[in-house]
N, C-alpha and C positions, 0 to 999 in steps of 0.2 A: 269645831274642827274645820280645817281648811278644805276648800273644794277639791284640790288635787289629792289630798289625803283620802277623802271620801271616795273619789273616783278610783284611786288605787285599791282601796279596800273592797269596793264593789266588784272590780275585776277579779281580785283574788277569791272573793266569796263565790263568784260565778264559777270559777274553775273548780274550786273545792266541791261545790254543789253538783256539778256535772260528774266528777269522778266518784264521789261517795254515793250519790243516788243510783249510779249504774250497778252497784252491788247491794242496793237496798238499805244503805245507811243514810242518816240525816246529815252527817258531816260535822258534828259538834267539835270533835277533836281537831279537825282541820280549821274550823273557824276560830277556835281558841288559839291554835298555833299562829294563825295570821294576826289575830288581835294582840297576842303576846308581844309582837314586835313593836307595838305602839304603847304609849303610856296611858293605860286604861285601868280603871278600878276593877277588881275581881268580880264585884256584883254586876257591873255593866257587861263584862265579858261573858259571865255565866248566863245572865238573863238573855242576852242577844243570841248566844249559841243555842240555847234551848228553844227560843222562838223560831229560829231558822230550822232547827231540827224538826219541829212540828210540821212546818211547811214542806220542807224537802222530803222528809221521810213519808209524810202523808201522800205526796205525789207518787213516790216510789211504791207505796203500799197499793195505791189504786192501780198503777200500771202493772204490777205483778199479779194483782187480783184479776184484772182484765185478761192477762195472758194465761190464766189458769194455774198459777203456781202457788196460790195461797191455801193454807189448811188451818182452820181454827183449832182442829184437834191437836195439831203440833204446837200451837201458840199458847193455849190457855194455861198449861202447867207452869209456864214462865211468868206470865203477866199477873196471875192471881195474887201473888205476894209482892211482886215488884212495884205495883202501883202504890200501896200504902208505904212501902219502904222508901220509894222515891220521894213521896210527899214528906216523910220524916226527914230525909236527907236535905230536901229543900229548906226545911225549917231550921236546920242546924247551921249556926254561924261558926265558921272556923277562922283562925288567924290567917293573915295574908301569906305568911311563910308556909304554913301547912297547906293552904290552898294551892300555891304555886308548886310545892313539892309533889302533891298528889297529881296535879295537872302534868308535871314533867314525866312522871311515871306512866301515866295514861297515854301521853303522846308517844313515848317510847314503844309501848305495846301496840299502839295504832300504827306506828311506822313499820314494825315487824309484820303486822297483819297485812298491810298494804303491799309490802315488798314481796311477801311470800304467799299471796292469795292463791287459793285453789282455782285452777283454770276452769272456766265454764264448759270446756269441751270434754272434760273427764266424764266417763260413763257413770250414770247414776248408781250409787252403791246399793248393796242389799241393805234394806232398812232394818235397824234394830229398834225394839220397842223403847219408848221413853220411860225412864225410871223416875217416878215421882219423888223418891227419896233423894235424887240428885237435882232434878229440875226445879223443885219448889225452893230449896235453900239457895240454889244458884241464882234464881230469879230475884229473890229477896236481897241477896248480897249485892248483886249487880245494880239493882234498883236503888239501894241506899247510897252506894258510891256515885251513881249517876246524879242523884239529887243534890249531893254535896258539891260536886265539881261542876256540873252543868253539861253533862253528856247524856246520850240516850242509852248507852250500854251495848250497842250492837257490836262493837269491836271485841267485846268479851263473849257475847252470846253466839255469834257466828262461828268462831273456831271451835267452841265447845260442841255445838250441834254437828259440825262436820267431823270433828275428831271422833266422837262417839257414834257416828254413822246414823244419826237420828233423822237426817234429811239430806237431799241433794243440794247443790249450791243454789239453784233457783228457788227451791222451797225455803231454804235457809234465809235467803235474801228477803223473801216475802214475810216470813215470821219476824225477822229482825226489824223490818220496817214498822210493823205494828207495835212491837216491843219498844222501839225508840219513841214512837208517837205517844203512847200512853205514859211512859216514864217521863218524857219531857213535859207533858201537860201536868203530871203530878208534881214534878219538880218546880215548875212555874207556880203552881198553886201553893206549894209550901213556902216559896220565897215571898209570894204575895201576902200570905198570912203573917209572916214575921216582918213584913215591911222591907224586904230585900230585893224587890223587883225594880230594876233600873235599866233603862235603855239609852239614856243620853240622847245624842243626835244620830244614832245608828239605825233608826227606822228605815232609812233609805236602802239599807242592805237587803231588806226583805224582797225587793223587786229583783235584785241580782240573784238571790237564792231561788226565787220562784222560777225564773227563766232557766237557770242552770239545772234545777231539779226536774223541770219538764223534759229537757233534752237528755239528761243522764238517765232518768228512770225509763224513758222510751228505749234508749240504747241497751240498758241493762236487762230489760224484760224481753226484748225481741232480738238482740244481737249480742255478739261477744264483746267483752270489754278489753280495753288496752292495758296490758300488764306493765308496759314500759312507762306509761303516763302515771300509773299508780306508784311505781318505784321512784319516779321523780318527786311526787308528792311526799312519799315516805322520807326522802332526803330532807325536805323542808321541815317535816315533823321532828326529825332528829336534831336539826339545827335549833329549832324552837325549844325542844326539851333540854338541850345543852345550855341554852341561854337561861332558861328558868332555873336549872340546877346552879348555875353560877350566881344567879340573882339571890337564891336562897342561902348559899354557903359562903358568899363573898363578905 
């Protein structure tokens, strides 16, 4: 890959890492959107996104934990089944068309989530008890899809927790960060077992993701996040999703 292309990718990955880590996400949907604009194999895209997910969401998890927002009591019902499900998803090989179709749908959902994110200044709601009958299968389903496509699942878990009033935005971000890390590691493990772990020449993006994750996780854990910037990123995701839909159905 040419130096200018790698430099451009690094800059885009840095921006995605800052924005996503500010809300406790690893940014896989954003990385996949960026990578989809280049001619890359699905295995390389998914493996790279999952690796960046582990790094960036891990930084976010640490930052939110240090700020006092993390609760394992809220996290375990989602991760207990998501880990084996994400591993199985990583082991499942799907056709290129199906992969890009699933990715396009996920990018569309991620765009909606970013554009209409709940503002951190909203007062913490009255908490409702987590229902295991909902949380356990939700974690398993999200984990399976995460392993197949190469995302961490935070874009599905976060709105679910907020919609059902299971956690405030800060606690939701902290739980999502852990959820993303464990799902991404399990997805990578599944891909490794079936021989589908590929990075090509994209290891250099890890540095960009690390720096962006440091900045974004600090801002998200200690300051308010920029809604306008997230909506700009949402627009990028919509364009990427549209491109993938056209690729599949053309």
